[in-house]
N, C-alpha and C positions, 0 to 999 in steps of 0.2 A: 327853439324847442316848441313842439306842438303843445297847445293848451289841453289840459285834462278836462274832459267833459264831466260836468257835475250832475249826476243823477241822484236825486234825493226826494223822490216822490213821496216816500213814506213820511219824511219830515214835513213836507209842505201840507200833506193831508192832516197830519197831527196838529200843525199850526192852525189850519183852517177850522178844524173841529173844535180846537181849544178856544177859538174866538167865537164859536157858535154861528159860523157862516156857511151858507150853501156855496157850491161852486160858482153859481151865477153871481152871487153877491161879492165873493172874493175877486172874481174876474173883473167885475165892474170897478172895484177899488183899485185894482192894478192896471186898469185900462188895457186888458187883454180879453180875448174871446173865451167863453166858457169851454169851448172844445179844445183850445190850446192848453188851458189849465188842466183839463181832464187828461190830456196826453202827458203833461208834466207829472201829474200825480201817479200815472201808471208807468213812469220811467221810460216812456216812449219818446220823450223830448228832454234834452238837457236844460238846466237852468242857465239862462244867458246872464251876462254881467248886468244888462239893463234890468232884467227881472229881479236879480238879486238886490240891486239898489232900491227898486220899488218896494220889495218886501221889507228891507231894513228901514225904509222911511215910513212904511204903513204899520209895521208891527214892532213891538218891543222885544227883540230877540237878537242873539249874537249870530251873525251870518256864518261864523265858523262851525256852528253847531250842525249845519246842514251836511257837513262832511264827517260827522262824528261816527259814521258807520251804519250799515244797514242792519235791520233786525236779525238777530241770530248770526251775525257775521256775513250776511249776504247769501246769494244763491249757491255759491260754491260750498260754503260752510254747511248750509242746510242739506245739500246733496251728499256731502260726506257723512252726515248723520243718517240720512236715508239709505246709505249703502250698508247699514247694519243688516245682518241676516234676517232679523225679525220683519224687515220690510221687503224682502226679496220678491215676494209674490205680487207686490203692488205695481212694480214697473213704472215708477213715477219719473218722468223725463224732466229735462231742464226747463222747458216751456211751462210746464205745470208749476214748477217751483217758483219761477219768476212771476207767474200769474198770482200765485198765493201771496208772495211778498207784496205785490202791487195792490191786491184787493183786501188783504187782511194781514198787515204787517204785525199787528199785536198778537195775532194767533200764531204766526211764525216764530216770533220772539218767545212766546210762552212754550211752544213745542221745544225749541232749542234749550230753554232753561230746564224744563222737566227732563229731557233726554240727558243733558249733562249731569243733572243731579242724581238720576237713578243709575247712571253709568252704562246706558245702552244695553247691549247684549253681552257684556264682558263675562267671561267664565273664569273663575279662580279655582285652581286645583290645589288640593291639600299637599303640603310638603314643598311647595315652590319657595325658593329663597327670595329675599327682597329685591335683588337686582333683576331676577327673572320676572317677577310680578310687575315691576316698574317698566321693564322693557316691553312687556306684553301690552300694557296700557298705552305706552307711547306709540307702539306700532298700530294699536287700534285706532288712534287718532291720526296715523300716518305722520306723526310729529308735526302736525299743523293745527295750532290752536287759534282759530279765527278770532275769538273774543279777545285773547291776549294781544294778537296782532293789531286789532282795531284800537284797543285801549292804548297800546304803545305808540301807534302812529299818531293818534290824536294828541297825545301828550308831547310827542316829539315835535309836531307842528307848533304847538303852543310854546314850547321851550325855545324853539328856533326863531320865533317871532321877536323875542326880546334880546337874543344874543346869538352870535355865530359860534361861540365856544360852548359846546354841549356840556363839557365837564363843569365849566363855570356856571352855566345855567342850572344844572342839576344841583350843584352845591348851594347856589343861592336859593333854590326852591326848598331844599332841605332845611336851610337856615330860617327863611322867612315864613314858610308854611308849617314846618314841623319842629322847629326849635332845635335842630341838629346842626352842629358845626363839623367841619372836616379838619383833621389834624394829621399831618404826615410826620411819622416818628422814625427814628433810627432803627436799624435792624436789631441792635442789641436790646432795644426796649421791647420790641415785638419779635422775640427770637423764634417762636413756634407758630406764628400765624402771620398772614399778610393783611388781614383786616380784623378789626374788633369793634364792637358796638359797646360803648361805655354809657349806659343810660343814666348813671349817677352824674356824670360830667356832661351829659347830653352831647357826646362826641362820637363821630365815626372816625376811628383811628386807622390810618393806612400806613403800611410799611413803605419806607423809602425804596425798597427793592422793586416795587411795582413800576412798570413803565407807564407812560401817559395813557396808552390805550387800556391797560389793565386798571388804572385808577378810574378811568371813565366807566368801565364795566362794573367796578366795585361800587361806585356811587349810584349807578343805575340799578344795580341789584338791590341796594338798600332802599331806593325809592320805590322799587317794585314791591318790597315787603309791606310798604305802607299804602301805596295808591293802587296796587293791583290786588289787594287782599281779597276783595269780594269775588273777583273772577277766579283767583287761585283756590280760594275756599270751595267754590262751587265745583271746580274740576276735581279737587282732592276728595270731596265728599262723593261725587259721582263715581269715582273709581272704586269706592267701596272696599278699601283695604282694611283687613282686620289686623294686619301686621303693622305696628307703629313705625318700625324701621323703614318699611316700604313707603309708607305715607310721607315720612320725612324726606326720603330720597326723591320721591316724586315731586314734592313741593320745591325742593332745591332745583330740580330740573326745570320746572315751570318758571321759577324766578330767573334762572339763567336764560331761559327762552325769552322772557320779557325784557331783560336787560339787553340782550343782543338785538331784539326787535326795536328797542328804543334807540340804540346806537345806529342801526341801519334798517329803517322801516322798509318792509318788503315791498309795499305798493310803490314807494318812491323809487326803489331800486329797479322794480319791474318796468316802470315808466321810462327810466333812463335807458334800460336795455332795449325796449321797443323803439324808442326815439333814435337810437344809434344803430338799429337793425341788428342788435346783439353783437356788434363789432367792438368787443372789449378786449 
C-alpha cells in the first residue's frame, strides 16, 4: 500500500513560531536548508519520516498532532464555505484557497469558525416544519461536515493505536476518561429503547437486541456527545434554528454523522479506494 504523504505546513509553522524561531534558525536545528523548510511550511513538500524524527527529537510535541487536520477542515472545506451565494462575485479558486491556508492558517481557521457560527447565508422561511428546516441545513452543507470528519478521524486513529477492537477501545475510553461503563441488558429490561444513559449509575445501557455493529455505533454516538460537543455546538448555533425541535433533530443527525465517521473514517476509506483503483 502506498504511504500517505503528510502535508502539515500549518502545524510546522505554528511549532516554529511557538518556539520563537526564524525559518533559518529552525532549519539549522533540523540540519535542512531554509528553502526546504519554506516549501514544507507552504505544503509544497511532504514531511518525510527523517524530518518527522528530527522534529520529535528537537521539540516537545506529539508527532500525531501533525495529522490532526488542517485549519477549517482544509482546502475542500473552505471552498465549500466559499460556495455560499454571498461570495459568488469573488470567484475565489482552489489555488487562492491553498495559498491562504499556507500563508495565514490562523486567518482561515477564524473565517471557518465565524462562518459556521453565523450560519452562512441560510434562509429560514416561516411555517417550515422541523424536518424541512433540518434537511435544508444539511443540504446547505452538502451533508459534509469537515470539522466533524477531522475530529472523528483523529480520534479513530488514537483509539486504534491502542486496540484493534473499536467497540472495546471506545468502551474503555468512556470508562477511563469519562467514568461511564457499558452494560448490556435483556430486552424485557429495556422494552421501549435500544440505549439509555443512566447518569445516576454512570452507565450506558444497551439492549441485547443490538447487533455488534449497532453496539459500536451506540457507544460511538455517546462518545460524540462528550468529545465532539464543541464542534456540534458550533454547527447547531450556526444553523440559527428558532425551533427547538429542529435543533434537537439536527444535533441528533450530527451525532450520528460523527459516530459513522468514527467507525469508518472517510479519509482512510478514500485512501483505500485510491490504492485499489476503486476496485471494491
